[in-house]
C-alpha positions, 0 to 999 in steps of 0.5 A: 214458671221455673224459678232459678237458684239465684232468684230463689236466694233473692226471694228468700232473702226478701221473704225473711226481711219482710217476716222479721217478726214471724212467730212459727208455732209447731202444731202436733196431733196424736194419732193414737187418740183415734183408737179409744172410746171412754169418758172422764169427769172434769170438774164434776162434768162428764167429758165424753169421746165416741171414737170413729171406727179406725178402719182403712176407709175411715183413716183414708178420710181422716188423714187427708191433707184438707183435714190436716189443714183444718186441724192446724187452723182449729188449734192455732190462736187467733194471734196467728195466720196460716200461709196456705196454698189454696188448692192443695191446702198445703200449709207453708208457714205460720205468721203472726197476726200483727205481721199480716195485718200490718202488711195488709194495711200497707197494701202489700199482702198480695206481694207477700203471697206472690213471694211465697208462691215463687219461692215454694212453687214452680207452678205460677197458678198456685194461689196463696191465702192467709187464714187466721187461727180459730182456736178461740171458737172451738172451746172443747172444754165448754162443749165437751160435757154436752157431748154425752147428753147429746149423744144419749138423746140421739141414741134414744131416738134410734140415731147413731150418736156419732152424728151428735158428737160431730155436729156439736164439735162444729156447730156453735161449740162455744155458745148455745145461744149463737146465731148464724148470719143465716138465722140458725140458732143454738148448739145444733144451729137449726133454722126456724122453719126446720125447728118448727117442723120437728117440734120446737117453738120459735116465735118472738117470745120463745125460742126452743133452739136455745134449749139444749135437750129440745134442740138435740131431740129435734136434730135427731129427728131431722137426721132420722127422717130427712138427712139419712134417707136423703143421703141414701137416695143421693148415693144410690142415684149415682150407683153407690152401694150404701152402708150407713155405718161407714164414715163416708155415708155419715159425712154425706148425711152431715152435708145434707144437714148443712146444705140441704138434700137437693143441693147435695144431690145436684152436686153429687150428680155433677161428678164423674168417675165416682166409684166409692163413697170415699171418692164421693166425699173427696170430690165434694170437698172440691166441688162447687155446684149451684148453692153447694159452695165453699162452706158446703165443701168445707163442712165435713172436712171441718167435722173430721178436723174438729173430731181430730182436734178434740181427740188431741184435747181429750188426750191431754186431759190428764193435765187438768185434774181429772178422774177416769170413769169406766165406760 
C-alpha cells in the first residue's frame, strides 16, 4: 500500500500526539573497539577482552542489521522500548516504557504499531514490534572479571577461549546461580544431564553448575567433544569447507551448544543456496525448522551483539578509575 502525502501528514500528526511523552535516547557504539585485545584491572579485578579477528568475513557478520538491533536492545534501559520492524530488524524509534505500557493497557498498542507501519513503510506486510531494553540483564562489570578465568580454563583444555567469552557475555551474565525456564543453571547455563555427562555432580544436595571453575571445565569439554565436532559434520554435510578458526564456524558451534547438534543440522540442511559459511549463519538467523525456533535463531546474533556492547563498555573503562595491564 502506498500512503499519500496528505495521509502521511495526518498519520504523523496522530503519531506525535500519541507519543507526547516519547523519550528518545541516541545510542552509539565504537567500531574502533573491535581492533584491540588487552586487559584492565578494575577494583583489583582483572577485566579482559579477547578480540574477534577483524577480517572482512568477520566484519560482514558483526555489522549485520540483526546485530545492530540487538546492540541497541542490550544498551537500552528497561524504562524504554525499541519500536522495530520485525523482518528487517529496522529500529524506528525509542519510546518510554511508561508510554508503551499505558497505551497497551488501553488496548491500543496494535493501533500504534499500525501508525508506525503506515508512516514508515509502503509495504503493508511490515510487522511492528515493541521490544523492551535489556541493559539490566547484561551486567558487564559483574561478568567481566570472570572472562579471564573462563577463557584460561577453556584454553587449558585445548578449546579456543573466544567460546568462553561469547558464552559468558550472553548466558546468565549477571547471576552464577541463574536458572532458566528449561532448567539450565549457572553462568554457562548447563542442563542437568549434560552437566553430569561432563563430570559435574547435580543432585538435591549439590549442584556443581553454580561452581564457576567446575562448570567452565565442563563447558569446555562439551565444546571439545560435542559442539565443535557436530558443527563440523553439519557444515561438511551441506558441502562447506570448514575452517575452525573462522567466525562463522564458531557461531555454528555456539548454535549447537544452544539448540543441540541434531536440531542445527536439520535446520542447516533445510536451506538452499548456501555457498559460504557466512551464508549459512545469516540464513539460520531467519530459519525456523522443527525445534530450531526464535531463540535458536537469535542465539548467535546475541553473542555478536553482546560482544560488541561489551567492547563499548570496555572502551569506556578509563572513566571508572582503572590501571592498564600489559597482556
